[in-house]
Structures are given as C-alpha cells and as structure tokens.
KOLTIKOL-479508 format. One line per 5 residues: number of its first residue (from 1); their letters; for each residue x, y, z of C-alpha. Coordinates in steps of 0.5 Angstrom, whole numbers. Layout:
residues N
NUM = a = X Y Z ~ ...
end
This chain:
residues 138
1 = mgvss = 0 0 0 ~ 3 7 -2 ~ 2 14 0 ~ 0 19 -5 ~ -1 27 -3
6 = yapaq = -8 29 -4 ~ -8 35 -10 ~ -13 38 -14 ~ -14 34 -21 ~ -9 34 -26
11 = dpnal = -8 37 -32 ~ -8 31 -37 ~ -2 35 -40 ~ 2 34 -33 ~ 9 31 -33
16 = vyemv = 11 24 -29 ~ 17 23 -26 ~ 20 17 -23 ~ 24 19 -18 ~ 30 15 -13
21 = lgpgn = 32 18 -8 ~ 39 17 -3 ~ 40 19 4 ~ 44 25 5 ~ 45 28 12
26 = vapet = 39 24 14 ~ 36 17 12 ~ 29 19 7 ~ 23 18 11 ~ 16 19 7
31 = kpvls = 13 25 11 ~ 19 29 10 ~ 19 28 3 ~ 13 29 1 ~ 13 35 5
36 = tllna = 19 38 2 ~ 17 36 -6 ~ 10 38 -5 ~ 12 46 -1 ~ 17 46 -8
41 = fpgsr = 13 44 -13 ~ 6 46 -11 ~ 1 43 -16 ~ 4 36 -16 ~ 2 29 -15
46 = idflr = 6 25 -11 ~ 5 17 -11 ~ 10 12 -7 ~ 12 7 -10 ~ 17 4 -6
51 = epthl = 17 8 1 ~ 20 13 2 ~ 26 12 -4 ~ 22 11 -10 ~ 16 15 -13
56 = livsp = 12 17 -18 ~ 11 25 -18 ~ 6 29 -23 ~ 7 36 -24 ~ 4 41 -28
61 = tpldn = 11 45 -30 ~ 17 41 -33 ~ 22 39 -27 ~ 29 39 -28 ~ 35 35 -24
66 = gpvga = 39 41 -20 ~ 32 45 -17 ~ 29 38 -15 ~ 36 35 -12 ~ 37 43 -9
71 = aleaa = 30 42 -5 ~ 31 35 -3 ~ 39 37 -1 ~ 35 42 4 ~ 32 37 7
76 = gmrli = 38 33 8 ~ 36 28 2 ~ 40 26 -4 ~ 36 25 -11 ~ 40 19 -15
81 = vlrdt = 35 19 -20 ~ 31 23 -24 ~ 27 20 -30 ~ 21 23 -35 ~ 17 17 -36
86 = attel = 15 20 -43 ~ 22 19 -45 ~ 24 13 -42 ~ 21 7 -39 ~ 18 7 -32
91 = gtapa = 22 2 -28 ~ 28 3 -32 ~ 31 7 -25 ~ 33 2 -19 ~ 27 2 -17
96 = nepfp = 26 -4 -12 ~ 34 -3 -9 ~ 36 4 -6 ~ 43 5 -5 ~ 46 1 1
101 = lyvdt = 46 3 8 ~ 52 1 13 ~ 48 -3 18 ~ 52 -3 24 ~ 50 -10 28
106 = gnpdl = 56 -9 33 ~ 61 -13 29 ~ 65 -7 25 ~ 69 -12 21 ~ 63 -16 18
111 = daaty = 59 -10 17 ~ 65 -7 14 ~ 65 -13 9 ~ 58 -13 8 ~ 57 -6 6
116 = daeks = 63 -7 2 ~ 60 -13 -1 ~ 52 -9 -3 ~ 56 -3 -5 ~ 60 -6 -11
121 = rwvdl = 54 -11 -13 ~ 49 -5 -13 ~ 55 -1 -17 ~ 55 -6 -22 ~ 47 -6 -23
126 = ypeay = 47 1 -23 ~ 53 4 -26 ~ 49 10 -29 ~ 45 11 -22 ~ 52 10 -18
131 = eqlil = 55 16 -24 ~ 49 21 -22 ~ 50 20 -15 ~ 57 21 -15 ~ 56 28 -19
136 = sap = 51 30 -14 ~ 56 29 -8 ~ 57 36 -4
end
C-alpha cells in the first residue's frame, strides 16, 4: 500500500517523473519527502512506489535535476535518479533497490565487509545511477 499526496485533479498534459532518492545527511522518510516535494513543487501529485525512496511525481510543469536535487538536499536527502516517464520506460531506475546503507550490528569487520559487498553489487547493477549519485555529491 503506497502513500499519495492529495492534490486537485491534474491537467491531462501534466508530466510524470520517476524519482529515486537516497540518504544525504538523513535517511529519506515518507512524510518529510512528501512535504519537501509538495512545498517545492505546488500542484504536483506524489505517489510512492516504494516508500520512502522510490516515487512518481506528476507535475504541471517540467522538473529538472537541479531544483529537485536542491529541494531534497535542503531537507537532508539526495536525488539519485529523476526520469521523465514520457521519454524513458518506467522502472528503468533502480526501483526495487536503493543504494545500500551501512548497518551496524555491533561487529565492525562483518558490517564493513557486508556493506562493501552490497555496494559493489549495486554499483555493478546500476552504473548509471551510481554515476549520478557521485556527480550529485556535495
């Protein structure tokens, strides 16, 4: 079950974007993501495909990586992928797999090895998203 914003009926000419988020200073959470995007892009509708890191945003105006990334960065989150679904196929972003997080289980050697292995696997599977992540780093 996903979470959606409740916005007025959208223009049939509205643009639909697929968005994948990753942690910046904080890990993305559903309510802050929703609030940040609705405040930055009024009139948009947001549907979470995988909370809180993968969503669709229906916007009455074109969106660009710069302003979207800046709005999310101000909230401590990072934009990894923004794709216009009219020009790219939905689901071509790493939809089911956000960038791995370091999990502290109390065993630093095992935790580091697990994180490094998961990160390497993710980078191999999603080189384009990884490149965008690196280019968006502060």
